[in-house]
N, CA, C and O atoms as a CHARMM CRD file, in Angstrom:
* protein
*
  280
    1    1 UNK  N     -5.67900  -9.33400  33.65600 PROA 1      0.00000
    2    1 UNK  CA    -5.88100  -9.47700  32.50500 PROA 1      0.00000
    3    1 UNK  C     -5.06900  -7.66700  32.17500 PROA 1      0.00000
    4    1 UNK  O     -5.10400  -6.78300  33.03100 PROA 1      0.00000
    5    2 UNK  N     -4.42900  -7.49600  30.82100 PROA 2      0.00000
    6    2 UNK  CA    -3.92300  -6.49700  30.74200 PROA 2      0.00000
    7    2 UNK  C     -4.78200  -5.45700  29.57700 PROA 2      0.00000
    8    2 UNK  O     -4.93700  -5.61700  28.36700 PROA 2      0.00000
    9    3 UNK  N     -5.10500  -4.69100  30.20800 PROA 3      0.00000
   10    3 UNK  CA    -5.82400  -3.24800  28.91900 PROA 3      0.00000
   11    3 UNK  C     -5.19900  -2.37300  28.42100 PROA 3      0.00000
   12    3 UNK  O     -5.78200  -1.58300  27.67800 PROA 3      0.00000
   13    4 UNK  N     -3.61400  -2.22900  28.71600 PROA 4      0.00000
   14    4 UNK  CA    -2.88300  -1.35200  28.16800 PROA 4      0.00000
   15    4 UNK  C     -2.28800  -1.65100  27.10100 PROA 4      0.00000
   16    4 UNK  O     -1.80500  -2.78400  27.08800 PROA 4      0.00000
   17    5 UNK  N     -2.10400  -0.80600  25.87000 PROA 5      0.00000
   18    5 UNK  CA    -1.84700  -1.63100  24.61700 PROA 5      0.00000
   19    5 UNK  C     -0.21000  -1.45000  24.35200 PROA 5      0.00000
   20    5 UNK  O      0.27400  -0.40600  24.78900 PROA 5      0.00000
   21    6 UNK  N      0.53000  -2.22300  23.78800 PROA 6      0.00000
   22    6 UNK  CA     1.61800  -2.25900  23.83900 PROA 6      0.00000
   23    6 UNK  C      1.51900  -1.47200  22.10700 PROA 6      0.00000
   24    6 UNK  O      0.73500  -1.62000  21.16900 PROA 6      0.00000
   25    7 UNK  N      3.04300  -0.40800  22.38100 PROA 7      0.00000
   26    7 UNK  CA     3.06500   0.70400  21.28600 PROA 7      0.00000
   27    7 UNK  C      3.63300  -0.09600  20.26500 PROA 7      0.00000
   28    7 UNK  O      3.05900   0.04500  19.18500 PROA 7      0.00000
   29    8 UNK  N      4.59500  -0.90500  20.26700 PROA 8      0.00000
   30    8 UNK  CA     5.23900  -1.94100  19.32600 PROA 8      0.00000
   31    8 UNK  C      4.43000  -2.99100  18.58600 PROA 8      0.00000
   32    8 UNK  O      4.47500  -3.20500  17.37500 PROA 8      0.00000
   33    9 UNK  N      3.74500  -3.56200  19.41300 PROA 9      0.00000
   34    9 UNK  CA     2.73300  -4.77700  19.37300 PROA 9      0.00000
   35    9 UNK  C      1.05000  -4.17500  18.58300 PROA 9      0.00000
   36    9 UNK  O      0.38600  -4.73200  17.70900 PROA 9      0.00000
   37   10 UNK  N      0.86900  -3.27900  19.08600 PROA 10     0.00000
   38   10 UNK  CA    -0.57400  -2.56900  18.83400 PROA 10     0.00000
   39   10 UNK  C     -0.67100  -1.56300  17.83800 PROA 10     0.00000
   40   10 UNK  O     -1.55600  -0.70900  17.78500 PROA 10     0.00000
   41   11 UNK  N      0.50200  -1.73600  16.86300 PROA 11     0.00000
   42   11 UNK  CA     0.35000  -0.89000  15.80600 PROA 11     0.00000
   43   11 UNK  C     -0.90300  -0.63400  15.20400 PROA 11     0.00000
   44   11 UNK  O     -1.62100  -1.60200  14.95100 PROA 11     0.00000
   45   12 UNK  N     -1.41600   0.91000  14.83600 PROA 12     0.00000
   46   12 UNK  CA    -2.71000   1.18600  14.41300 PROA 12     0.00000
   47   12 UNK  C     -2.82200   0.59200  13.20000 PROA 12     0.00000
   48   12 UNK  O     -3.90400   0.05600  12.96100 PROA 12     0.00000
   49   13 UNK  N     -1.80000   0.54800  12.20800 PROA 13     0.00000
   50   13 UNK  CA    -2.17100   0.11700  10.89200 PROA 13     0.00000
   51   13 UNK  C     -2.35500  -1.58100  11.07000 PROA 13     0.00000
   52   13 UNK  O     -3.35700  -2.11600  10.59600 PROA 13     0.00000
   53   14 UNK  N     -1.34000  -2.36500  11.77000 PROA 14     0.00000
   54   14 UNK  CA    -1.65400  -3.85200  12.12200 PROA 14     0.00000
   55   14 UNK  C     -2.97100  -3.90000  12.41300 PROA 14     0.00000
   56   14 UNK  O     -3.72000  -4.50600  11.64800 PROA 14     0.00000
   57   15 UNK  N     -3.45300  -3.28700  13.53500 PROA 15     0.00000
   58   15 UNK  CA    -4.92800  -3.48700  14.28300 PROA 15     0.00000
   59   15 UNK  C     -5.70100  -3.42900  13.20900 PROA 15     0.00000
   60   15 UNK  O     -6.51200  -4.33300  13.01100 PROA 15     0.00000
   61   16 UNK  N     -5.55800  -2.12600  12.14000 PROA 16     0.00000
   62   16 UNK  CA    -6.73400  -2.03100  11.15100 PROA 16     0.00000
   63   16 UNK  C     -6.83200  -3.24800  10.29200 PROA 16     0.00000
   64   16 UNK  O     -7.94500  -3.58900   9.89300 PROA 16     0.00000
   65   17 UNK  N     -5.68500  -3.98900   9.94500 PROA 17     0.00000
   66   17 UNK  CA    -5.85700  -5.01800   9.07000 PROA 17     0.00000
   67   17 UNK  C     -6.39100  -6.08800   9.52900 PROA 17     0.00000
   68   17 UNK  O     -7.14300  -6.80800   8.87200 PROA 17     0.00000
   69   18 UNK  N     -6.01600  -6.30200  10.80600 PROA 18     0.00000
   70   18 UNK  CA    -6.34600  -7.39500  11.83300 PROA 18     0.00000
   71   18 UNK  C     -7.88200  -7.28200  11.45900 PROA 18     0.00000
   72   18 UNK  O     -8.46100  -8.07400  10.71600 PROA 18     0.00000
   73   19 UNK  N     -8.52400  -6.06400  12.15000 PROA 19     0.00000
   74   19 UNK  CA    -9.75300  -6.22500  12.09600 PROA 19     0.00000
   75   19 UNK  C    -10.79500  -6.43200  10.66100 PROA 19     0.00000
   76   19 UNK  O    -11.84800  -7.06100  10.55300 PROA 19     0.00000
   77   20 UNK  N    -10.13500  -5.74500   9.79300 PROA 20     0.00000
   78   20 UNK  CA   -10.30400  -6.03700   8.46100 PROA 20     0.00000
   79   20 UNK  C    -10.69900  -7.40800   8.35900 PROA 20     0.00000
   80   20 UNK  O    -11.83500  -7.76700   8.04900 PROA 20     0.00000
   81   21 UNK  N     -9.63300  -8.25400   8.65500 PROA 21     0.00000
   82   21 UNK  CA    -9.85200  -9.70700   8.56700 PROA 21     0.00000
   83   21 UNK  C    -10.80000 -10.52500   9.23900 PROA 21     0.00000
   84   21 UNK  O    -11.34400 -11.60700   9.01400 PROA 21     0.00000
   85   22 UNK  N    -10.83100  -9.52300  10.28500 PROA 22     0.00000
   86   22 UNK  CA   -11.92400 -10.17400  11.28000 PROA 22     0.00000
   87   22 UNK  C    -13.17000  -9.88100  10.77700 PROA 22     0.00000
   88   22 UNK  O    -14.02800 -10.73400  11.00300 PROA 22     0.00000
   89   23 UNK  N    -13.55600  -8.74900  10.05700 PROA 23     0.00000
   90   23 UNK  CA   -14.89900  -8.47200   9.28400 PROA 23     0.00000
   91   23 UNK  C    -14.89900  -9.39700   7.97700 PROA 23     0.00000
   92   23 UNK  O    -16.01400  -9.84700   7.71200 PROA 23     0.00000
   93   24 UNK  N    -14.02600  -9.71000   7.24400 PROA 24     0.00000
   94   24 UNK  CA   -14.00300 -10.61100   5.99300 PROA 24     0.00000
   95   24 UNK  C    -14.53800 -12.04100   6.75500 PROA 24     0.00000
   96   24 UNK  O    -15.43200 -12.73400   6.26800 PROA 24     0.00000
   97   25 UNK  N    -13.94900 -12.31400   7.83200 PROA 25     0.00000
   98   25 UNK  CA   -14.28700 -13.62100   8.48700 PROA 25     0.00000
   99   25 UNK  C    -15.71900 -14.15800   8.90600 PROA 25     0.00000
  100   25 UNK  O    -16.35300 -15.19600   8.72000 PROA 25     0.00000
  101   26 UNK  N    -15.96400 -12.72300   9.68500 PROA 26     0.00000
  102   26 UNK  CA   -17.34400 -12.94000  10.19900 PROA 26     0.00000
  103   26 UNK  C    -18.45700 -12.54600   9.16000 PROA 26     0.00000
  104   26 UNK  O    -19.52900 -12.23300   9.67600 PROA 26     0.00000
  105   27 UNK  N    -18.40000 -12.51100   7.93300 PROA 27     0.00000
  106   27 UNK  CA   -19.11700 -12.90900   7.03100 PROA 27     0.00000
  107   27 UNK  C    -19.20400 -14.19500   6.80000 PROA 27     0.00000
  108   27 UNK  O    -20.36600 -14.51700   6.55600 PROA 27     0.00000
  109   28 UNK  N    -18.55900 -14.94800   6.77700 PROA 28     0.00000
  110   28 UNK  CA   -18.62300 -16.43600   6.52500 PROA 28     0.00000
  111   28 UNK  C    -18.47600 -17.30800   7.65000 PROA 28     0.00000
  112   28 UNK  O    -18.11600 -18.48100   7.55200 PROA 28     0.00000
  113   29 UNK  N    -18.84100 -16.55600   9.03100 PROA 29     0.00000
  114   29 UNK  CA   -18.57700 -17.48500  10.04600 PROA 29     0.00000
  115   29 UNK  C    -20.12600 -18.28700  10.32100 PROA 29     0.00000
  116   29 UNK  O    -21.15100 -17.67300  10.61800 PROA 29     0.00000
  117   30 UNK  N    -20.03300 -19.83300  10.14400 PROA 30     0.00000
  118   30 UNK  CA   -21.21000 -20.55600   9.87900 PROA 30     0.00000
  119   30 UNK  C    -21.97800 -20.79000  11.48300 PROA 30     0.00000
  120   30 UNK  O    -22.89200 -21.59700  11.65600 PROA 30     0.00000
  121   31 UNK  N    -21.48400 -20.04300  12.41500 PROA 31     0.00000
  122   31 UNK  CA   -22.18900 -20.69100  14.04600 PROA 31     0.00000
  123   31 UNK  C    -22.99000 -19.66400  14.13400 PROA 31     0.00000
  124   31 UNK  O    -23.91200 -19.81000  14.93700 PROA 31     0.00000
  125   32 UNK  N    -22.91600 -18.17200  13.28700 PROA 32     0.00000
  126   32 UNK  CA   -24.03600 -17.23000  13.57600 PROA 32     0.00000
  127   32 UNK  C    -24.93400 -17.06100  12.41300 PROA 32     0.00000
  128   32 UNK  O    -24.74000 -17.24600  11.21200 PROA 32     0.00000
  129   33 UNK  N    -26.07400 -16.62100  13.14900 PROA 33     0.00000
  130   33 UNK  CA   -27.23900 -16.42400  11.77700 PROA 33     0.00000
  131   33 UNK  C    -26.75400 -15.21400  10.91800 PROA 33     0.00000
  132   33 UNK  O    -25.80700 -14.55600  11.35000 PROA 33     0.00000
  133   34 UNK  N    -27.18000 -14.96600  10.05000 PROA 34     0.00000
  134   34 UNK  CA   -27.02100 -14.00100   9.07400 PROA 34     0.00000
  135   34 UNK  C    -27.11300 -12.54300   9.22900 PROA 34     0.00000
  136   34 UNK  O    -26.41900 -11.72700   8.62200 PROA 34     0.00000
  137   35 UNK  N    -28.21300 -12.23200  10.26700 PROA 35     0.00000
  138   35 UNK  CA   -28.16100 -11.07100  10.76200 PROA 35     0.00000
  139   35 UNK  C    -26.90600 -10.88000  12.08200 PROA 35     0.00000
  140   35 UNK  O    -26.33500  -9.79000  12.13100 PROA 35     0.00000
  141   36 UNK  N    -26.64600 -11.62200  12.78300 PROA 36     0.00000
  142   36 UNK  CA   -25.62300 -11.75300  13.41900 PROA 36     0.00000
  143   36 UNK  C    -24.02800 -11.73200  12.76500 PROA 36     0.00000
  144   36 UNK  O    -23.17400 -11.03900  13.31900 PROA 36     0.00000
  145   37 UNK  N    -23.83200 -12.21100  12.04700 PROA 37     0.00000
  146   37 UNK  CA   -22.64200 -11.97500  10.88000 PROA 37     0.00000
  147   37 UNK  C    -22.65700 -10.71600  10.53000 PROA 37     0.00000
  148   37 UNK  O    -21.68200 -10.06100  10.89800 PROA 37     0.00000
  149   38 UNK  N    -23.52300 -10.14400   9.88900 PROA 38     0.00000
  150   38 UNK  CA   -23.43300  -8.68200   9.60500 PROA 38     0.00000
  151   38 UNK  C    -23.58900  -7.68600  10.48200 PROA 38     0.00000
  152   38 UNK  O    -23.36700  -6.53000  10.11900 PROA 38     0.00000
  153   39 UNK  N    -24.03800  -8.00400  11.91900 PROA 39     0.00000
  154   39 UNK  CA   -23.67500  -6.96700  12.89300 PROA 39     0.00000
  155   39 UNK  C    -21.80700  -7.38800  13.23700 PROA 39     0.00000
  156   39 UNK  O    -20.90500  -6.55000  13.22400 PROA 39     0.00000
  157   40 UNK  N    -21.69400  -8.37000  13.42200 PROA 40     0.00000
  158   40 UNK  CA   -20.08300  -8.53500  13.88200 PROA 40     0.00000
  159   40 UNK  C    -19.21600  -7.78200  12.43400 PROA 40     0.00000
  160   40 UNK  O    -18.25000  -7.03100  12.56800 PROA 40     0.00000
  161   41 UNK  N    -19.71300  -8.11500  11.31700 PROA 41     0.00000
  162   41 UNK  CA   -18.90400  -7.47300  10.31000 PROA 41     0.00000
  163   41 UNK  C    -18.83900  -5.96600  10.42400 PROA 41     0.00000
  164   41 UNK  O    -17.73400  -5.42900  10.35700 PROA 41     0.00000
  165   42 UNK  N    -19.89500  -5.26200  10.58400 PROA 42     0.00000
  166   42 UNK  CA   -20.07800  -4.11000  10.48300 PROA 42     0.00000
  167   42 UNK  C    -19.24800  -3.53800  11.95100 PROA 42     0.00000
  168   42 UNK  O    -18.73100  -2.42200  11.99500 PROA 42     0.00000
  169   43 UNK  N    -19.23500  -4.35800  12.93000 PROA 43     0.00000
  170   43 UNK  CA   -18.59500  -4.10700  14.24000 PROA 43     0.00000
  171   43 UNK  C    -17.17200  -3.91600  14.03900 PROA 43     0.00000
  172   43 UNK  O    -16.65300  -2.88100  14.45600 PROA 43     0.00000
  173   44 UNK  N    -16.42300  -4.88000  13.39300 PROA 44     0.00000
  174   44 UNK  CA   -14.82100  -5.09100  12.83700 PROA 44     0.00000
  175   44 UNK  C    -14.57900  -3.91000  11.83100 PROA 44     0.00000
  176   44 UNK  O    -13.58900  -3.18100  11.89100 PROA 44     0.00000
  177   45 UNK  N    -15.71000  -3.77800  10.78100 PROA 45     0.00000
  178   45 UNK  CA   -15.36300  -2.63200  10.24200 PROA 45     0.00000
  179   45 UNK  C    -15.23700  -1.15800  10.81100 PROA 45     0.00000
  180   45 UNK  O    -14.44900  -0.30200  10.40900 PROA 45     0.00000
  181   46 UNK  N    -16.25700  -1.02200  11.92000 PROA 46     0.00000
  182   46 UNK  CA   -15.89000   0.41400  12.53100 PROA 46     0.00000
  183   46 UNK  C    -14.59900   0.20900  13.03100 PROA 46     0.00000
  184   46 UNK  O    -13.80300   0.98300  12.50000 PROA 46     0.00000
  185   47 UNK  N    -14.02400  -0.64200  13.96400 PROA 47     0.00000
  186   47 UNK  CA   -13.24700  -0.62200  14.38600 PROA 47     0.00000
  187   47 UNK  C    -11.76700  -0.76400  13.87500 PROA 47     0.00000
  188   47 UNK  O    -10.79900  -0.62900  14.62400 PROA 47     0.00000
  189   48 UNK  N    -11.66800  -1.07400  12.41500 PROA 48     0.00000
  190   48 UNK  CA   -10.90000  -0.79100  11.35100 PROA 48     0.00000
  191   48 UNK  C    -10.52700   0.61800  11.34000 PROA 48     0.00000
  192   48 UNK  O     -9.55100   1.22000  11.78800 PROA 48     0.00000
  193   49 UNK  N    -11.72300   1.02800  10.61400 PROA 49     0.00000
  194   49 UNK  CA   -11.81900   2.34100  10.58800 PROA 49     0.00000
  195   49 UNK  C    -11.49800   3.50300  11.58600 PROA 49     0.00000
  196   49 UNK  O    -11.23300   4.63200  11.17400 PROA 49     0.00000
  197   50 UNK  N    -11.52700   3.23700  12.68500 PROA 50     0.00000
  198   50 UNK  CA   -11.45100   3.56500  13.92000 PROA 50     0.00000
  199   50 UNK  C     -9.56600   3.50200  13.99000 PROA 50     0.00000
  200   50 UNK  O     -8.95000   4.56000  13.85700 PROA 50     0.00000
  201   51 UNK  N     -8.93900   2.41100  14.16900 PROA 51     0.00000
  202   51 UNK  CA    -7.64500   2.41000  13.80200 PROA 51     0.00000
  203   51 UNK  C     -6.77000   3.02000  12.69100 PROA 51     0.00000
  204   51 UNK  O     -5.55300   3.18900  12.76400 PROA 51     0.00000
  205   52 UNK  N     -7.57800   3.32900  11.63800 PROA 52     0.00000
  206   52 UNK  CA    -7.25300   3.75600  10.63000 PROA 52     0.00000
  207   52 UNK  C     -7.12700   5.13900  10.60100 PROA 52     0.00000
  208   52 UNK  O     -6.22300   5.71000   9.99000 PROA 52     0.00000
  209   53 UNK  N     -8.01000   5.71200  11.24900 PROA 53     0.00000
  210   53 UNK  CA    -8.10100   7.24400  11.79000 PROA 53     0.00000
  211   53 UNK  C     -6.91600   7.63400  12.46600 PROA 53     0.00000
  212   53 UNK  O     -6.20600   8.61000  12.22700 PROA 53     0.00000
  213   54 UNK  N     -6.75000   6.53500  13.56200 PROA 54     0.00000
  214   54 UNK  CA    -5.73100   6.76200  14.41600 PROA 54     0.00000
  215   54 UNK  C     -4.27000   6.56400  13.78100 PROA 54     0.00000
  216   54 UNK  O     -3.26100   7.13100  14.19900 PROA 54     0.00000
  217   55 UNK  N     -4.31400   5.78100  12.84200 PROA 55     0.00000
  218   55 UNK  CA    -2.86200   5.76800  12.23600 PROA 55     0.00000
  219   55 UNK  C     -2.70000   7.04100  11.26500 PROA 55     0.00000
  220   55 UNK  O     -1.57800   7.49900  11.04800 PROA 55     0.00000
  221   56 UNK  N     -3.97700   7.65400  10.62600 PROA 56     0.00000
  222   56 UNK  CA    -3.81800   8.75700   9.87500 PROA 56     0.00000
  223   56 UNK  C     -3.22800   9.85200  11.03700 PROA 56     0.00000
  224   56 UNK  O     -2.08800  10.29700  10.89700 PROA 56     0.00000
  225   57 UNK  N     -4.03400  10.24100  12.14100 PROA 57     0.00000
  226   57 UNK  CA    -4.05000  11.16700  12.89700 PROA 57     0.00000
  227   57 UNK  C     -2.59400  11.22100  13.36100 PROA 57     0.00000
  228   57 UNK  O     -2.02100  12.30800  13.43300 PROA 57     0.00000
  229   58 UNK  N     -1.86700   9.86700  13.73700 PROA 58     0.00000
  230   58 UNK  CA    -0.47600   9.79600  14.02700 PROA 58     0.00000
  231   58 UNK  C      0.51700  10.48200  13.12000 PROA 58     0.00000
  232   58 UNK  O      1.44000  11.16100  13.57200 PROA 58     0.00000
  233   59 UNK  N      0.29200  10.27800  11.73400 PROA 59     0.00000
  234   59 UNK  CA     1.34700  10.42800  10.37600 PROA 59     0.00000
  235   59 UNK  C      1.11800  11.92000  10.60500 PROA 59     0.00000
  236   59 UNK  O      2.19600  12.43700  10.31400 PROA 59     0.00000
  237   60 UNK  N      0.13900  13.01700  11.03200 PROA 60     0.00000
  238   60 UNK  CA     0.12900  14.21400  10.67900 PROA 60     0.00000
  239   60 UNK  C      0.70700  14.75600  12.23900 PROA 60     0.00000
  240   60 UNK  O      0.99300  15.94400  12.39500 PROA 60     0.00000
  241   61 UNK  N      0.82600  13.87500  13.22700 PROA 61     0.00000
  242   61 UNK  CA     1.38200  14.70600  14.37800 PROA 61     0.00000
  243   61 UNK  C      2.88600  14.45700  13.95600 PROA 61     0.00000
  244   61 UNK  O      3.78800  15.15500  14.41900 PROA 61     0.00000
  245   62 UNK  N      3.08600  13.58300  13.19000 PROA 62     0.00000
  246   62 UNK  CA     4.87900  13.40300  13.11700 PROA 62     0.00000
  247   62 UNK  C      5.04400  14.38700  12.17800 PROA 62     0.00000
  248   62 UNK  O      6.12900  14.96300  12.25800 PROA 62     0.00000
  249   63 UNK  N      4.10900  14.85400  11.08800 PROA 63     0.00000
  250   63 UNK  CA     4.89000  15.62100  10.17100 PROA 63     0.00000
  251   63 UNK  C      4.76700  16.87400  10.79500 PROA 63     0.00000
  252   63 UNK  O      5.59000  17.72100  10.44700 PROA 63     0.00000
  253   64 UNK  N      3.94600  17.18100  11.62200 PROA 64     0.00000
  254   64 UNK  CA     3.89500  18.65800  12.14300 PROA 64     0.00000
  255   64 UNK  C      5.47100  18.63000  13.07700 PROA 64     0.00000
  256   64 UNK  O      6.33500  19.50700  13.09600 PROA 64     0.00000
  257   65 UNK  N      5.45900  17.64700  13.61200 PROA 65     0.00000
  258   65 UNK  CA     6.83500  17.79600  14.61200 PROA 65     0.00000
  259   65 UNK  C      8.24400  17.93000  13.63300 PROA 65     0.00000
  260   65 UNK  O      9.21700  18.55600  14.05400 PROA 65     0.00000
  261   66 UNK  N      8.24500  17.41400  12.57700 PROA 66     0.00000
  262   66 UNK  CA     9.30200  17.51500  11.80900 PROA 66     0.00000
  263   66 UNK  C      9.56600  18.85700  11.23400 PROA 66     0.00000
  264   66 UNK  O     10.72100  19.27700  11.15900 PROA 66     0.00000
  265   67 UNK  N      8.37600  19.66700  10.75700 PROA 67     0.00000
  266   67 UNK  CA     8.83300  21.18200  10.32800 PROA 67     0.00000
  267   67 UNK  C      9.49100  22.03800  11.23000 PROA 67     0.00000
  268   67 UNK  O      9.20700  22.26100  12.40700 PROA 67     0.00000
  269   68 UNK  N     10.47500  22.52700  10.48600 PROA 68     0.00000
  270   68 UNK  CA    11.43100  23.51500  10.99100 PROA 68     0.00000
  271   68 UNK  C     10.73500  24.58700  11.51700 PROA 68     0.00000
  272   68 UNK  O      9.82600  25.17300  10.92900 PROA 68     0.00000
  273   69 UNK  N     11.26700  24.91900  12.91500 PROA 69     0.00000
  274   69 UNK  CA    10.96100  25.66800  13.72500 PROA 69     0.00000
  275   69 UNK  C     11.20500  27.23700  13.33400 PROA 69     0.00000
  276   69 UNK  O     12.23000  27.45300  12.68600 PROA 69     0.00000
  277   70 UNK  N     10.47300  28.22400  13.61900 PROA 70     0.00000
  278   70 UNK  CA    11.06700  29.52000  13.22400 PROA 70     0.00000
  279   70 UNK  C     11.72900  30.43100  14.41700 PROA 70     0.00000
  280   70 UNK  O     12.23900  31.52000  14.15100 PROA 70     0.00000
């Protein structure tokens, strides 16, 4: 089992979208009770927010690196 993320396949924006989609699906998944569906959706939403924050942080780091040096 691999635990290391691939920087091309595991793009933060793509991972955030995948987690948002999983959260939407978790709300309608009939094999779980209503409370379990809510918990699963909340988990995937938190993960999406974490990936979105990671993507935003990466963008800031790139901008900082592009600024001309004095």
